PDB file of N, CA, C, O and CB in Angstrom:
ATOM      1  N   UNK A   1     218.197 141.071 -42.567  1.00  0.00           N
ATOM      2  CA  UNK A   1     217.347 140.899 -41.577  1.00  0.00           C
ATOM      3  C   UNK A   1     217.911 141.413 -40.254  1.00  0.00           C
ATOM      4  O   UNK A   1     219.133 141.406 -40.110  1.00  0.00           O
ATOM      5  CB  UNK A   1     216.989 139.542 -41.532  1.00  0.00           C
ATOM      6  N   UNK A   2     217.090 141.875 -39.242  1.00  0.00           N
ATOM      7  CA  UNK A   2     217.434 142.468 -38.087  1.00  0.00           C
ATOM      8  C   UNK A   2     216.918 141.628 -36.937  1.00  0.00           C
ATOM      9  O   UNK A   2     216.282 140.595 -37.148  1.00  0.00           O
ATOM     10  CB  UNK A   2     216.947 143.837 -38.062  1.00  0.00           C
ATOM     11  N   UNK A   3     217.189 142.067 -35.739  1.00  0.00           N
ATOM     12  CA  UNK A   3     216.681 141.405 -34.657  1.00  0.00           C
ATOM     13  C   UNK A   3     215.156 141.477 -34.598  1.00  0.00           C
ATOM     14  O   UNK A   3     214.496 140.545 -34.138  1.00  0.00           O
ATOM     15  CB  UNK A   3     217.285 141.936 -33.465  1.00  0.00           C
ATOM     16  N   UNK A   4     214.603 142.607 -35.075  1.00  0.00           N
ATOM     17  CA  UNK A   4     213.154 142.813 -35.057  1.00  0.00           C
ATOM     18  C   UNK A   4     212.451 141.925 -36.182  1.00  0.00           C
ATOM     19  O   UNK A   4     211.221 141.926 -36.211  1.00  0.00           O
ATOM     20  CB  UNK A   4     212.837 144.367 -35.271  1.00  0.00           C
ATOM     21  N   UNK A   5     213.017 141.327 -36.916  1.00  0.00           N
ATOM     22  CA  UNK A   5     212.559 140.347 -37.913  1.00  0.00           C
ATOM     23  C   UNK A   5     212.173 138.998 -37.322  1.00  0.00           C
ATOM     24  O   UNK A   5     211.345 138.298 -37.907  1.00  0.00           O
ATOM     25  CB  UNK A   5     213.629 140.138 -38.938  1.00  0.00           C
ATOM     26  N   UNK A   6     212.739 138.610 -36.191  1.00  0.00           N
ATOM     27  CA  UNK A   6     212.481 137.424 -35.354  1.00  0.00           C
ATOM     28  C   UNK A   6     211.177 137.377 -34.884  1.00  0.00           C
ATOM     29  O   UNK A   6     210.764 138.261 -34.133  1.00  0.00           O
ATOM     30  CB  UNK A   6     213.341 137.339 -34.239  1.00  0.00           C
ATOM     31  N   UNK A   7     210.408 136.350 -35.276  1.00  0.00           N
ATOM     32  CA  UNK A   7     209.000 136.314 -34.882  1.00  0.00           C
ATOM     33  C   UNK A   7     208.660 135.137 -33.863  1.00  0.00           C
ATOM     34  O   UNK A   7     207.633 135.176 -33.185  1.00  0.00           O
ATOM     35  CB  UNK A   7     208.135 136.172 -36.168  1.00  0.00           C
ATOM     36  N   UNK A   8     209.492 134.184 -33.796  1.00  0.00           N
ATOM     37  CA  UNK A   8     209.265 133.063 -33.044  1.00  0.00           C
ATOM     38  C   UNK A   8     210.523 132.613 -32.248  1.00  0.00           C
ATOM     39  O   UNK A   8     211.625 132.690 -32.793  1.00  0.00           O
ATOM     40  CB  UNK A   8     208.778 132.012 -33.929  1.00  0.00           C
ATOM     41  N   UNK A   9     210.398 132.145 -30.980  1.00  0.00           N
ATOM     42  CA  UNK A   9     211.459 131.591 -30.195  1.00  0.00           C
ATOM     43  C   UNK A   9     211.144 130.259 -29.759  1.00  0.00           C
ATOM     44  O   UNK A   9     210.001 130.071 -29.341  1.00  0.00           O
ATOM     45  CB  UNK A   9     211.764 132.409 -29.059  1.00  0.00           C
ATOM     46  N   UNK A  10     212.064 129.174 -29.786  1.00  0.00           N
ATOM     47  CA  UNK A  10     211.654 128.024 -29.279  1.00  0.00           C
ATOM     48  C   UNK A  10     212.396 127.978 -27.972  1.00  0.00           C
ATOM     49  O   UNK A  10     213.600 128.221 -27.887  1.00  0.00           O
ATOM     50  CB  UNK A  10     211.882 126.864 -30.205  1.00  0.00           C
ATOM     51  N   UNK A  11     211.592 127.643 -26.912  1.00  0.00           N
ATOM     52  CA  UNK A  11     212.108 127.411 -25.497  1.00  0.00           C
ATOM     53  C   UNK A  11     212.363 126.222 -25.226  1.00  0.00           C
ATOM     54  O   UNK A  11     211.659 125.361 -25.753  1.00  0.00           O
ATOM     55  CB  UNK A  11     211.318 127.794 -24.516  1.00  0.00           C
ATOM     56  N   UNK A  12     213.463 125.819 -24.310  1.00  0.00           N
ATOM     57  CA  UNK A  12     213.618 124.503 -23.717  1.00  0.00           C
ATOM     58  C   UNK A  12     212.560 124.030 -22.972  1.00  0.00           C
ATOM     59  O   UNK A  12     212.305 122.828 -22.904  1.00  0.00           O
ATOM     60  CB  UNK A  12     214.687 124.443 -22.929  1.00  0.00           C
ATOM     61  N   UNK A  13     211.807 125.039 -22.305  1.00  0.00           N
ATOM     62  CA  UNK A  13     210.568 124.980 -21.576  1.00  0.00           C
ATOM     63  C   UNK A  13     210.314 123.863 -20.724  1.00  0.00           C
ATOM     64  O   UNK A  13     209.348 123.133 -20.943  1.00  0.00           O
ATOM     65  CB  UNK A  13     209.557 125.042 -22.420  1.00  0.00           C
ATOM     66  N   UNK A  14     211.204 123.637 -19.639  1.00  0.00           N
ATOM     67  CA  UNK A  14     210.800 122.539 -18.731  1.00  0.00           C
ATOM     68  C   UNK A  14     209.493 122.594 -17.853  1.00  0.00           C
ATOM     69  O   UNK A  14     209.071 121.674 -17.153  1.00  0.00           O
ATOM     70  CB  UNK A  14     211.870 122.369 -17.840  1.00  0.00           C
ATOM     71  N   UNK A  15     208.974 123.739 -18.001  1.00  0.00           N
ATOM     72  CA  UNK A  15     207.631 124.011 -17.198  1.00  0.00           C
ATOM     73  C   UNK A  15     207.647 123.937 -15.738  1.00  0.00           C
ATOM     74  O   UNK A  15     206.729 123.501 -15.043  1.00  0.00           O
ATOM     75  CB  UNK A  15     206.594 123.056 -17.587  1.00  0.00           C
ATOM     76  N   UNK A  16     208.901 124.457 -15.283  1.00  0.00           N
ATOM     77  CA  UNK A  16     208.930 124.717 -13.844  1.00  0.00           C
ATOM     78  C   UNK A  16     208.890 126.326 -13.630  1.00  0.00           C
ATOM     79  O   UNK A  16     209.272 127.144 -14.468  1.00  0.00           O
ATOM     80  CB  UNK A  16     210.286 124.031 -13.177  1.00  0.00           C
ATOM     81  N   UNK A  17     208.431 126.584 -12.531  1.00  0.00           N
ATOM     82  CA  UNK A  17     208.281 127.954 -12.084  1.00  0.00           C
ATOM     83  C   UNK A  17     209.537 128.802 -12.294  1.00  0.00           C
ATOM     84  O   UNK A  17     209.396 129.910 -12.812  1.00  0.00           O
ATOM     85  CB  UNK A  17     207.905 127.966 -10.640  1.00  0.00           C
ATOM     86  N   UNK A  18     210.845 128.345 -11.911  1.00  0.00           N
ATOM     87  CA  UNK A  18     211.828 129.168 -11.995  1.00  0.00           C
ATOM     88  C   UNK A  18     212.530 129.086 -13.301  1.00  0.00           C
ATOM     89  O   UNK A  18     213.146 130.058 -13.740  1.00  0.00           O
ATOM     90  CB  UNK A  18     212.637 128.965 -10.954  1.00  0.00           C
ATOM     91  N   UNK A  19     212.442 127.767 -14.042  1.00  0.00           N
ATOM     92  CA  UNK A  19     213.034 127.848 -15.340  1.00  0.00           C
ATOM     93  C   UNK A  19     212.384 128.720 -16.415  1.00  0.00           C
ATOM     94  O   UNK A  19     213.025 129.364 -17.245  1.00  0.00           O
ATOM     95  CB  UNK A  19     213.112 126.560 -15.828  1.00  0.00           C
ATOM     96  N   UNK A  20     211.004 128.678 -16.319  1.00  0.00           N
ATOM     97  CA  UNK A  20     210.221 129.483 -17.305  1.00  0.00           C
ATOM     98  C   UNK A  20     210.420 130.940 -17.019  1.00  0.00           C
ATOM     99  O   UNK A  20     210.482 131.730 -17.961  1.00  0.00           O
ATOM    100  CB  UNK A  20     208.699 129.136 -17.262  1.00  0.00           C
ATOM    101  N   UNK A  21     210.520 131.333 -15.814  1.00  0.00           N
ATOM    102  CA  UNK A  21     210.936 132.773 -15.592  1.00  0.00           C
ATOM    103  C   UNK A  21     212.398 133.080 -16.055  1.00  0.00           C
ATOM    104  O   UNK A  21     212.704 134.077 -16.708  1.00  0.00           O
ATOM    105  CB  UNK A  21     210.811 133.124 -14.064  1.00  0.00           C
ATOM    106  N   UNK A  22     213.216 132.163 -15.666  1.00  0.00           N
ATOM    107  CA  UNK A  22     214.720 132.570 -16.084  1.00  0.00           C
ATOM    108  C   UNK A  22     214.819 132.421 -17.669  1.00  0.00           C
ATOM    109  O   UNK A  22     215.565 133.206 -18.253  1.00  0.00           O
ATOM    110  CB  UNK A  22     215.933 131.516 -15.311  1.00  0.00           C
ATOM    111  N   UNK A  23     214.210 131.595 -18.306  1.00  0.00           N
ATOM    112  CA  UNK A  23     214.366 131.449 -19.624  1.00  0.00           C
ATOM    113  C   UNK A  23     213.863 132.667 -20.503  1.00  0.00           C
ATOM    114  O   UNK A  23     214.455 133.111 -21.487  1.00  0.00           O
ATOM    115  CB  UNK A  23     213.717 130.241 -19.966  1.00  0.00           C
ATOM    116  N   UNK A  24     212.700 133.118 -19.993  1.00  0.00           N
ATOM    117  CA  UNK A  24     212.131 134.261 -20.712  1.00  0.00           C
ATOM    118  C   UNK A  24     212.788 135.506 -20.432  1.00  0.00           C
ATOM    119  O   UNK A  24     212.871 136.407 -21.267  1.00  0.00           O
ATOM    120  CB  UNK A  24     210.745 134.419 -20.421  1.00  0.00           C
ATOM    121  N   UNK A  25     213.285 135.574 -19.201  1.00  0.00           N
ATOM    122  CA  UNK A  25     214.096 136.784 -18.773  1.00  0.00           C
ATOM    123  C   UNK A  25     215.509 137.053 -19.629  1.00  0.00           C
ATOM    124  O   UNK A  25     215.971 138.131 -20.002  1.00  0.00           O
ATOM    125  CB  UNK A  25     214.463 136.569 -17.199  1.00  0.00           C
ATOM    126  N   UNK A  26     216.036 135.696 -19.812  1.00  0.00           N
ATOM    127  CA  UNK A  26     217.345 135.649 -20.667  1.00  0.00           C
ATOM    128  C   UNK A  26     217.000 136.169 -22.143  1.00  0.00           C
ATOM    129  O   UNK A  26     217.605 137.081 -22.706  1.00  0.00           O
ATOM    130  CB  UNK A  26     217.977 134.044 -20.741  1.00  0.00           C
ATOM    131  N   UNK A  27     216.020 135.503 -22.632  1.00  0.00           N
ATOM    132  CA  UNK A  27     215.669 135.932 -23.953  1.00  0.00           C
ATOM    133  C   UNK A  27     215.491 137.296 -24.105  1.00  0.00           C
ATOM    134  O   UNK A  27     216.061 137.904 -25.012  1.00  0.00           O
ATOM    135  CB  UNK A  27     214.553 135.332 -24.386  1.00  0.00           C
ATOM    136  N   UNK A  28     214.575 137.975 -23.110  1.00  0.00           N
ATOM    137  CA  UNK A  28     214.366 139.476 -23.082  1.00  0.00           C
ATOM    138  C   UNK A  28     215.579 140.295 -23.186  1.00  0.00           C
ATOM    139  O   UNK A  28     215.721 141.223 -23.982  1.00  0.00           O
ATOM    140  CB  UNK A  28     213.695 139.879 -21.848  1.00  0.00           C
ATOM    141  N   UNK A  29     216.551 139.844 -22.225  1.00  0.00           N
ATOM    142  CA  UNK A  29     217.754 140.633 -22.056  1.00  0.00           C
ATOM    143  C   UNK A  29     218.543 140.542 -23.341  1.00  0.00           C
ATOM    144  O   UNK A  29     219.208 141.527 -23.663  1.00  0.00           O
ATOM    145  CB  UNK A  29     218.593 140.152 -20.839  1.00  0.00           C
ATOM    146  N   UNK A  30     218.543 139.478 -24.103  1.00  0.00           N
ATOM    147  CA  UNK A  30     219.307 139.239 -25.331  1.00  0.00           C
ATOM    148  C   UNK A  30     218.673 140.038 -26.388  1.00  0.00           C
ATOM    149  O   UNK A  30     219.381 140.664 -27.177  1.00  0.00           O
ATOM    150  CB  UNK A  30     219.365 137.746 -25.724  1.00  0.00           C
ATOM    151  N   UNK A  31     217.345 140.065 -26.466  1.00  0.00           N
ATOM    152  CA  UNK A  31     216.804 140.890 -27.595  1.00  0.00           C
ATOM    153  C   UNK A  31     217.046 142.413 -27.360  1.00  0.00           C
ATOM    154  O   UNK A  31     217.242 143.188 -28.296  1.00  0.00           O
ATOM    155  CB  UNK A  31     215.251 140.620 -27.768  1.00  0.00           C
ATOM    156  N   UNK A  32     217.018 142.827 -25.936  1.00  0.00           N
ATOM    157  CA  UNK A  32     217.203 144.229 -25.745  1.00  0.00           C
ATOM    158  C   UNK A  32     218.663 144.630 -26.086  1.00  0.00           C
ATOM    159  O   UNK A  32     218.958 145.683 -26.652  1.00  0.00           O
ATOM    160  CB  UNK A  32     216.843 144.608 -24.302  1.00  0.00           C
ATOM    161  N   UNK A  33     219.544 143.683 -25.684  1.00  0.00           N
ATOM    162  CA  UNK A  33     220.945 144.069 -25.891  1.00  0.00           C
ATOM    163  C   UNK A  33     221.200 144.129 -27.531  1.00  0.00           C
ATOM    164  O   UNK A  33     222.046 144.888 -28.005  1.00  0.00           O
ATOM    165  CB  UNK A  33     221.963 142.948 -25.114  1.00  0.00           C
ATOM    166  N   UNK A  34     220.386 143.254 -28.343  1.00  0.00           N
ATOM    167  CA  UNK A  34     220.694 143.328 -29.876  1.00  0.00           C
ATOM    168  C   UNK A  34     219.919 144.474 -30.414  1.00  0.00           C
ATOM    169  O   UNK A  34     220.095 144.768 -31.596  1.00  0.00           O
ATOM    170  CB  UNK A  34     220.288 141.961 -30.694  1.00  0.00           C
ATOM    171  N   UNK A  35     219.029 145.202 -29.649  1.00  0.00           N
ATOM    172  CA  UNK A  35     218.458 146.364 -30.086  1.00  0.00           C
ATOM    173  C   UNK A  35     217.076 146.163 -30.658  1.00  0.00           C
ATOM    174  O   UNK A  35     216.644 146.938 -31.512  1.00  0.00           O
ATOM    175  CB  UNK A  35     219.318 146.972 -31.027  1.00  0.00           C
ATOM    176  N   UNK A  36     216.349 145.110 -30.194  1.00  0.00           N
ATOM    177  CA  UNK A  36     215.027 144.895 -30.631  1.00  0.00           C
ATOM    178  C   UNK A  36     214.069 146.031 -30.045  1.00  0.00           C
ATOM    179  O   UNK A  36     214.057 146.307 -28.845  1.00  0.00           O
ATOM    180  CB  UNK A  36     214.579 143.463 -30.203  1.00  0.00           C
ATOM    181  N   UNK A  37     213.309 146.633 -30.947  1.00  0.00           N
ATOM    182  CA  UNK A  37     212.367 147.679 -30.616  1.00  0.00           C
ATOM    183  C   UNK A  37     211.392 147.253 -29.506  1.00  0.00           C
ATOM    184  O   UNK A  37     210.888 146.130 -29.532  1.00  0.00           O
ATOM    185  CB  UNK A  37     211.600 148.083 -31.857  1.00  0.00           C
ATOM    186  N   UNK A  38     211.114 148.159 -28.510  1.00  0.00           N
ATOM    187  CA  UNK A  38     210.247 148.034 -27.389  1.00  0.00           C
ATOM    188  C   UNK A  38     208.823 147.713 -28.036  1.00  0.00           C
ATOM    189  O   UNK A  38     208.434 148.423 -28.963  1.00  0.00           O
ATOM    190  CB  UNK A  38     210.266 149.394 -26.461  1.00  0.00           C
ATOM    191  N   UNK A  39     208.140 146.794 -27.629  1.00  0.00           N
ATOM    192  CA  UNK A  39     206.725 146.592 -28.027  1.00  0.00           C
ATOM    193  C   UNK A  39     206.672 145.511 -29.230  1.00  0.00           C
ATOM    194  O   UNK A  39     205.600 145.124 -29.695  1.00  0.00           O
ATOM    195  CB  UNK A  39     206.060 148.041 -28.488  1.00  0.00           C
ATOM    196  N   UNK A  40     207.741 145.129 -29.619  1.00  0.00           N
ATOM    197  CA  UNK A  40     207.772 144.178 -30.921  1.00  0.00           C
ATOM    198  C   UNK A  40     207.756 142.766 -30.257  1.00  0.00           C
ATOM    199  O   UNK A  40     208.765 142.144 -29.922  1.00  0.00           O
ATOM    200  CB  UNK A  40     209.237 144.401 -31.985  1.00  0.00           C
ATOM    201  N   UNK A  41     206.552 142.378 -30.126  1.00  0.00           N
ATOM    202  CA  UNK A  41     206.422 140.914 -29.388  1.00  0.00           C
ATOM    203  C   UNK A  41     206.988 139.703 -30.159  1.00  0.00           C
ATOM    204  O   UNK A  41     207.158 139.721 -31.378  1.00  0.00           O
ATOM    205  CB  UNK A  41     204.863 140.552 -29.127  1.00  0.00           C
ATOM    206  N   UNK A  42     207.262 138.675 -29.384  1.00  0.00           N
ATOM    207  CA  UNK A  42     208.022 137.461 -30.043  1.00  0.00           C
ATOM    208  C   UNK A  42     207.018 136.349 -29.555  1.00  0.00           C
ATOM    209  O   UNK A  42     206.661 136.330 -28.377  1.00  0.00           O
ATOM    210  CB  UNK A  42     209.769 137.204 -29.478  1.00  0.00           C
ATOM    211  N   UNK A  43     206.581 135.457 -30.433  1.00  0.00           N
ATOM    212  CA  UNK A  43     206.016 134.241 -29.996  1.00  0.00           C
ATOM    213  C   UNK A  43     206.787 133.200 -29.506  1.00  0.00           C
ATOM    214  O   UNK A  43     207.723 132.842 -30.221  1.00  0.00           O
ATOM    215  CB  UNK A  43     205.359 133.755 -30.902  1.00  0.00           C
ATOM    216  N   UNK A  44     206.579 132.529 -28.263  1.00  0.00           N
ATOM    217  CA  UNK A  44     207.356 131.521 -27.773  1.00  0.00           C
ATOM    218  C   UNK A  44     206.780 130.174 -27.879  1.00  0.00           C
ATOM    219  O   UNK A  44     205.614 130.012 -27.521  1.00  0.00           O
ATOM    220  CB  UNK A  44     207.661 131.793 -26.490  1.00  0.00           C
ATOM    221  N   UNK A  45     207.499 129.147 -28.352  1.00  0.00           N
ATOM    222  CA  UNK A  45     206.909 127.787 -28.371  1.00  0.00           C
ATOM    223  C   UNK A  45     207.679 127.071 -27.266  1.00  0.00           C
ATOM    224  O   UNK A  45     208.906 126.996 -27.203  1.00  0.00           O
ATOM    225  CB  UNK A  45     207.040 127.031 -29.835  1.00  0.00           C
ATOM    226  N   UNK A  46     206.734 126.516 -26.337  1.00  0.00           N
ATOM    227  CA  UNK A  46     207.160 125.736 -25.224  1.00  0.00           C
ATOM    228  C   UNK A  46     206.342 124.522 -25.044  1.00  0.00           C
ATOM    229  O   UNK A  46     205.308 124.466 -24.378  1.00  0.00           O
ATOM    230  CB  UNK A  46     207.138 126.526 -24.016  1.00  0.00           C
ATOM    231  N   UNK A  47     206.916 123.517 -25.720  1.00  0.00           N
ATOM    232  CA  UNK A  47     205.954 122.306 -25.698  1.00  0.00           C
ATOM    233  C   UNK A  47     206.428 121.144 -24.860  1.00  0.00           C
ATOM    234  O   UNK A  47     205.771 120.104 -24.824  1.00  0.00           O
ATOM    235  CB  UNK A  47     205.728 121.770 -27.124  1.00  0.00           C
ATOM    236  N   UNK A  48     207.658 121.308 -24.123  1.00  0.00           N
ATOM    237  CA  UNK A  48     208.134 120.160 -23.437  1.00  0.00           C
ATOM    238  C   UNK A  48     207.342 119.857 -22.205  1.00  0.00           C
ATOM    239  O   UNK A  48     207.431 118.731 -21.715  1.00  0.00           O
ATOM    240  CB  UNK A  48     209.536 120.330 -23.099  1.00  0.00           C
ATOM    241  N   UNK A  49     206.541 120.807 -21.638  1.00  0.00           N
ATOM    242  CA  UNK A  49     205.712 120.346 -20.617  1.00  0.00           C
ATOM    243  C   UNK A  49     204.679 119.271 -21.044  1.00  0.00           C
ATOM    244  O   UNK A  49     204.068 118.634 -20.186  1.00  0.00           O
ATOM    245  CB  UNK A  49     205.045 121.486 -20.047  1.00  0.00           C
ATOM    246  N   UNK A  50     204.487 119.074 -22.347  1.00  0.00           N
ATOM    247  CA  UNK A  50     203.497 117.984 -22.770  1.00  0.00           C
ATOM    248  C   UNK A  50     204.297 116.752 -22.865  1.00  0.00           C
ATOM    249  O   UNK A  50     203.611 115.730 -22.827  1.00  0.00           O
ATOM    250  CB  UNK A  50     202.745 118.284 -24.179  1.00  0.00           C
ATOM    251  N   UNK A  51     205.499 116.588 -22.971  1.00  0.00           N
ATOM    252  CA  UNK A  51     206.210 115.404 -23.420  1.00  0.00           C
ATOM    253  C   UNK A  51     207.250 115.054 -22.186  1.00  0.00           C
ATOM    254  O   UNK A  51     207.641 113.887 -22.172  1.00  0.00           O
ATOM    255  CB  UNK A  51     206.995 115.704 -24.914  1.00  0.00           C
ATOM    256  N   UNK A  52     207.657 115.774 -21.328  1.00  0.00           N
ATOM    257  CA  UNK A  52     208.731 115.543 -20.408  1.00  0.00           C
ATOM    258  C   UNK A  52     210.025 115.705 -21.084  1.00  0.00           C
ATOM    259  O   UNK A  52     210.215 116.575 -21.934  1.00  0.00           O
ATOM    260  CB  UNK A  52     208.638 114.206 -19.796  1.00  0.00           C
ATOM    261  N   UNK A  53     210.945 114.830 -20.686  1.00  0.00           N
ATOM    262  CA  UNK A  53     212.296 114.915 -21.110  1.00  0.00           C
ATOM    263  C   UNK A  53     212.678 113.880 -22.270  1.00  0.00           C
ATOM    264  O   UNK A  53     213.824 113.942 -22.716  1.00  0.00           O
ATOM    265  CB  UNK A  53     213.170 114.703 -19.891  1.00  0.00           C
ATOM    266  N   UNK A  54     211.806 112.953 -22.774  1.00  0.00           N
ATOM    267  CA  UNK A  54     212.216 112.056 -23.844  1.00  0.00           C
ATOM    268  C   UNK A  54     212.585 112.917 -25.105  1.00  0.00           C
ATOM    269  O   UNK A  54     211.713 113.564 -25.684  1.00  0.00           O
ATOM    270  CB  UNK A  54     211.053 111.009 -24.169  1.00  0.00           C
ATOM    271  N   UNK A  55     213.690 112.913 -25.453  1.00  0.00           N
ATOM    272  CA  UNK A  55     214.154 113.740 -26.605  1.00  0.00           C
ATOM    273  C   UNK A  55     213.439 113.587 -27.851  1.00  0.00           C
ATOM    274  O   UNK A  55     213.125 114.582 -28.504  1.00  0.00           O
ATOM    275  CB  UNK A  55     215.507 113.476 -26.888  1.00  0.00           C
ATOM    276  N   UNK A  56     213.158 112.409 -28.233  1.00  0.00           N
ATOM    277  CA  UNK A  56     212.438 112.240 -29.588  1.00  0.00           C
ATOM    278  C   UNK A  56     211.147 112.740 -29.505  1.00  0.00           C
ATOM    279  O   UNK A  56     210.735 113.447 -30.424  1.00  0.00           O
ATOM    280  CB  UNK A  56     212.340 110.820 -30.065  1.00  0.00           C
ATOM    281  N   UNK A  57     210.365 112.459 -28.445  1.00  0.00           N
ATOM    282  CA  UNK A  57     208.912 113.107 -28.352  1.00  0.00           C
ATOM    283  C   UNK A  57     208.928 114.652 -28.115  1.00  0.00           C
ATOM    284  O   UNK A  57     208.034 115.365 -28.570  1.00  0.00           O
ATOM    285  CB  UNK A  57     208.071 112.439 -27.114  1.00  0.00           C
ATOM    286  N   UNK A  58     209.931 115.124 -27.417  1.00  0.00           N
ATOM    287  CA  UNK A  58     209.949 116.520 -27.300  1.00  0.00           C
ATOM    288  C   UNK A  58     210.308 117.334 -28.665  1.00  0.00           C
ATOM    289  O   UNK A  58     209.814 118.417 -28.977  1.00  0.00           O
ATOM    290  CB  UNK A  58     210.930 116.833 -26.212  1.00  0.00           C
ATOM    291  N   UNK A  59     211.216 116.635 -29.376  1.00  0.00           N
ATOM    292  CA  UNK A  59     211.631 117.174 -30.682  1.00  0.00           C
ATOM    293  C   UNK A  59     210.558 117.166 -31.710  1.00  0.00           C
ATOM    294  O   UNK A  59     210.372 118.006 -32.590  1.00  0.00           O
ATOM    295  CB  UNK A  59     212.776 116.419 -31.202  1.00  0.00           C
ATOM    296  N   UNK A  60     209.846 116.029 -31.450  1.00  0.00           N
ATOM    297  CA  UNK A  60     208.601 115.975 -32.643  1.00  0.00           C
ATOM    298  C   UNK A  60     207.568 117.000 -32.285  1.00  0.00           C
ATOM    299  O   UNK A  60     207.082 117.678 -33.191  1.00  0.00           O
ATOM    300  CB  UNK A  60     207.751 114.413 -32.738  1.00  0.00           C
ATOM    301  N   UNK A  61     207.190 117.172 -31.037  1.00  0.00           N
ATOM    302  CA  UNK A  61     206.238 118.208 -30.718  1.00  0.00           C
ATOM    303  C   UNK A  61     206.855 119.645 -31.012  1.00  0.00           C
ATOM    304  O   UNK A  61     206.135 120.495 -31.536  1.00  0.00           O
ATOM    305  CB  UNK A  61     205.807 118.066 -29.209  1.00  0.00           C
ATOM    306  N   UNK A  62     208.114 119.918 -30.698  1.00  0.00           N
ATOM    307  CA  UNK A  62     208.569 121.151 -30.927  1.00  0.00           C
ATOM    308  C   UNK A  62     208.488 121.368 -32.556  1.00  0.00           C
ATOM    309  O   UNK A  62     207.955 122.388 -32.992  1.00  0.00           O
ATOM    310  CB  UNK A  62     210.015 121.291 -30.292  1.00  0.00           C
ATOM    311  N   UNK A  63     209.007 120.424 -33.399  1.00  0.00           N
ATOM    312  CA  UNK A  63     208.972 120.519 -34.800  1.00  0.00           C
ATOM    313  C   UNK A  63     207.564 120.908 -35.246  1.00  0.00           C
ATOM    314  O   UNK A  63     207.333 121.955 -35.850  1.00  0.00           O
ATOM    315  CB  UNK A  63     209.422 119.223 -35.426  1.00  0.00           C
ATOM    316  N   UNK A  64     206.620 119.992 -34.909  1.00  0.00           N
ATOM    317  CA  UNK A  64     205.243 120.170 -35.101  1.00  0.00           C
ATOM    318  C   UNK A  64     204.745 121.622 -34.862  1.00  0.00           C
ATOM    319  O   UNK A  64     204.100 122.221 -35.722  1.00  0.00           O
ATOM    320  CB  UNK A  64     204.543 119.239 -34.225  1.00  0.00           C
ATOM    321  N   UNK A  65     205.062 122.149 -33.693  1.00  0.00           N
ATOM    322  CA  UNK A  65     204.654 123.491 -33.232  1.00  0.00           C
ATOM    323  C   UNK A  65     205.206 124.600 -34.113  1.00  0.00           C
ATOM    324  O   UNK A  65     204.550 125.587 -34.445  1.00  0.00           O
ATOM    325  CB  UNK A  65     205.109 123.715 -31.799  1.00  0.00           C
ATOM    326  N   UNK A  66     206.510 124.352 -34.476  1.00  0.00           N
ATOM    327  CA  UNK A  66     207.176 125.430 -35.347  1.00  0.00           C
ATOM    328  C   UNK A  66     206.629 125.402 -36.714  1.00  0.00           C
ATOM    329  O   UNK A  66     206.423 126.428 -37.362  1.00  0.00           O
ATOM    330  CB  UNK A  66     208.723 125.248 -35.437  1.00  0.00           C
ATOM    331  N   UNK A  67     206.383 124.139 -37.166  1.00  0.00           N
ATOM    332  CA  UNK A  67     205.647 124.115 -38.590  1.00  0.00           C
ATOM    333  C   UNK A  67     204.335 124.915 -38.639  1.00  0.00           C
ATOM    334  O   UNK A  67     204.000 125.648 -39.569  1.00  0.00           O
ATOM    335  CB  UNK A  67     205.274 122.601 -39.012  1.00  0.00           C
ATOM    336  N   UNK A  68     203.640 124.679 -37.522  1.00  0.00           N
ATOM    337  CA  UNK A  68     202.265 125.217 -37.467  1.00  0.00           C
ATOM    338  C   UNK A  68     202.496 126.853 -37.438  1.00  0.00           C
ATOM    339  O   UNK A  68     201.810 127.632 -38.099  1.00  0.00           O
ATOM    340  CB  UNK A  68     201.401 124.608 -36.068  1.00  0.00           C
ATOM    341  N   UNK A  69     203.430 127.191 -36.680  1.00  0.00           N
ATOM    342  CA  UNK A  69     203.682 128.806 -36.548  1.00  0.00           C
ATOM    343  C   UNK A  69     203.997 129.204 -37.925  1.00  0.00           C
ATOM    344  O   UNK A  69     203.411 130.186 -38.382  1.00  0.00           O
ATOM    345  CB  UNK A  69     204.980 129.282 -35.491  1.00  0.00           C
ATOM    346  N   UNK A  70     204.932 128.503 -38.716  1.00  0.00           N
ATOM    347  CA  UNK A  70     205.431 129.154 -39.871  1.00  0.00           C
ATOM    348  C   UNK A  70     204.131 129.076 -41.062  1.00  0.00           C
ATOM    349  O   UNK A  70     204.021 129.895 -41.974  1.00  0.00           O
ATOM    350  CB  UNK A  70     206.922 128.344 -40.354  1.00  0.00           C
ATOM    351  N   UNK A  71     203.356 128.113 -40.873  1.00  0.00           N
ATOM    352  CA  UNK A  71     202.173 128.165 -41.905  1.00  0.00           C
ATOM    353  C   UNK A  71     201.288 129.335 -41.451  1.00  0.00           C
ATOM    354  O   UNK A  71     200.607 129.864 -42.329  1.00  0.00           O
ATOM    355  CB  UNK A  71     201.264 126.717 -41.957  1.00  0.00           C
ATOM    356  N   UNK A  72     201.211 129.779 -40.278  1.00  0.00           N
ATOM    357  CA  UNK A  72     200.178 130.793 -39.922  1.00  0.00           C
ATOM    358  C   UNK A  72     200.788 132.165 -40.519  1.00  0.00           C
ATOM    359  O   UNK A  72     200.103 133.075 -40.987  1.00  0.00           O
ATOM    360  CB  UNK A  72     199.899 130.860 -38.211  1.00  0.00           C
ATOM    361  N   UNK A  73     202.178 132.154 -40.421  1.00  0.00           N
ATOM    362  CA  UNK A  73     202.819 133.382 -41.014  1.00  0.00           C
ATOM    363  C   UNK A  73     202.821 133.604 -42.507  1.00  0.00           C
ATOM    364  O   UNK A  73     203.220 134.652 -43.014  1.00  0.00           O
ATOM    365  CB  UNK A  73     204.176 133.402 -40.625  1.00  0.00           C
ATOM    366  N   UNK A  74     202.369 132.602 -43.172  1.00  0.00           N
ATOM    367  CA  UNK A  74     202.440 132.606 -44.709  1.00  0.00           C
ATOM    368  C   UNK A  74     201.461 133.526 -45.272  1.00  0.00           C
ATOM    369  O   UNK A  74     201.372 133.662 -46.492  1.00  0.00           O
ATOM    370  CB  UNK A  74     202.188 131.212 -45.318  1.00  0.00           C
TER     371      UNK A  74
END
């Protein structure tokens, strides 16, 4: 596998203006640094805005979203 095989990223996603911008920029810089090809998009899962910061609820929503994405890829 290579960095181009990554299809989904799970974000902490606090849904604040600056965090969303910073988090996506950091991921972009990491992918470029690792050699990801330009134009190879990646799906981001950001569900914390639905649950706030309760860890159990946030984890459950995130797991649900990731399972849904994996089922689409089948």
